[in-house]
N, C-alpha and C positions, 0 to 999 in steps of 0.2 A: 624476522620482513612484514613474514605472514601474523601478526600477537600485532604491532605496529601497523599493520592496515590493515584494518578491523578496531586499534582504535580509537588513530586519530586519519580517519581516511581521506578527508580532504588532502592530507599531505603526500599522495601517491594521487593526484587526475592529472601528474602528467603522462598517467601512463595509457589514458585513457581513448590514444593513437593502439594501440590494441583491439578499440570496441569491433570485433566483425558481425559480430548482428552470429555471432554463435546458439543455435535453437530459442530461438524466442530473444533472445543476446535485452537488453537494456537492465540491466548489470553490471558491473567494474567488475575489471578484470585481473582489478590487481592482490587481489587471493588466488584467484587460477595458477594468475604466472606464480606465486608467490611461492605458492604447495606445489608448486610441479620442482619450484627453484629448492627447494627444502625438500625434494624426492629425489630430483638428481643428482644433489650432495650426500643424501644418505645410500643412494640406491649407490652409488659410488663407493660406499665409503662398507659399505654389504660388500662392493665382489675386490675388493680388497682384504679386508680382516676373513670376512665369513666365508668367503670360497678359492679366497688365495691366487684373483685371478688379476694379469698386469696390469698395464697404463689402460691400454685397448679391448680387453675384456669390463677391466669397472666403466669405462667411459661407455659400455655397451649398456650396462645394467643399471648407468646411472639412469641413460636415455630413453631406459625401459620403466624405469622408477614414473618418471615426471612427466609420461607420458601418460601413463596408464596411473598414474595419480593426479596428476592435472588433467586431467578424463572426466576423475569422479569425482572431482572438486567443480567443476566448469558442469557435470551429471546434476551433481545435489544443489547448483547455486541457480542455475536453471524449474528444476522443480517447489526450491521454494519460491520466488520468484511467483511462477506460476499459483503458489495458492495466497499469493497477498488479495485483499480487498480491494475491487476495484474501487472509479471511485464516485460513491456515492448518487447524488443531484444539490442540484446552490437557491437558496432557498425563495433568490428567485422567478426557479421555475416551480415555486408554487401560486404564485398568484394566478387566482381564475380557479383554481380547488377550491373543492366544497370539502368541510369539514364537521368538528362537533362540540362545541359545548362543553367544557370539562372542570371549568372551578369560571367565573360567574365575572367580569368585567364590561368595563366601557368605561369611561371619563376620565381621566389618572387615575381607572385603575386595571395595574395588568392581573391578566387573566389566565389560562390556561386554551389551547385548544387543538384537536386532533385532528393529524391529517395524511389520510394514507393518495402516500404518491411510489408508483417504482413497487409496484411492489411492497412498502414497508409505509408498518402502522407509524408515526414518532408522537408524541407530543408536546409546546412549543409555543412557550412562550406570549403570549398576544391581548392586541389594544386593539380600542374601537372608535366608534366617533357617538356610538352609541350605546346605553346601556344591554344587556345580553345576562339571559338567563342559562346555567347549565346544559346542558343535556337544549338546547337550540343551536340547531340549524345551520355555520357562518361559510361565510367566501370568506375567502382571499385578499383582499386591493392590493395590499404592498407591502415590501417589508425594508424591516435596517435589522441589521447583519443577523442575526440565526435568529430577533422576535417578527412578528407577526404583524401586518392590522390590518383588521376582517370589518367588515359587514353579517349583518345580521340576511342572510340568502333568502330571497324573496318569492321563490319556484320549487316546487318538488324536486327533486333530488332523484335519477334512477340511482338504484343500491350502486356504490359503485369495492 
């Protein structure tokens, strides 16, 4: 079931009622639930076969295994979730931003511009209504998908 939940993720969406926002939450509870289920069965088998316990002892061994390994799985998934990259920015946030033309552009000619925003410098395809030479400073006036529409900057800007 654990492997199926990882491979066929959406198949087990009915388990969303288990989402308890544990340790920052916002992750699918299915892998944790199935890890605990597998640990319960494995722990019970260990109790009976390896330790020679009766039904009650194997039940307790299975429950302890389920809690321990399910908790470890929850901690692992919470740690992995914290490592995911957050949302960067959307190109519409770049309107008004200044940058530098790295590949000449103009009417009917797509070029490239470098824009620094939120601590990241990225290169974008860009077009303009006027010819802009490489190295010229530009300002973003509009966006179309991931491409920018720019105009020549009219006043010098402070270093950004």
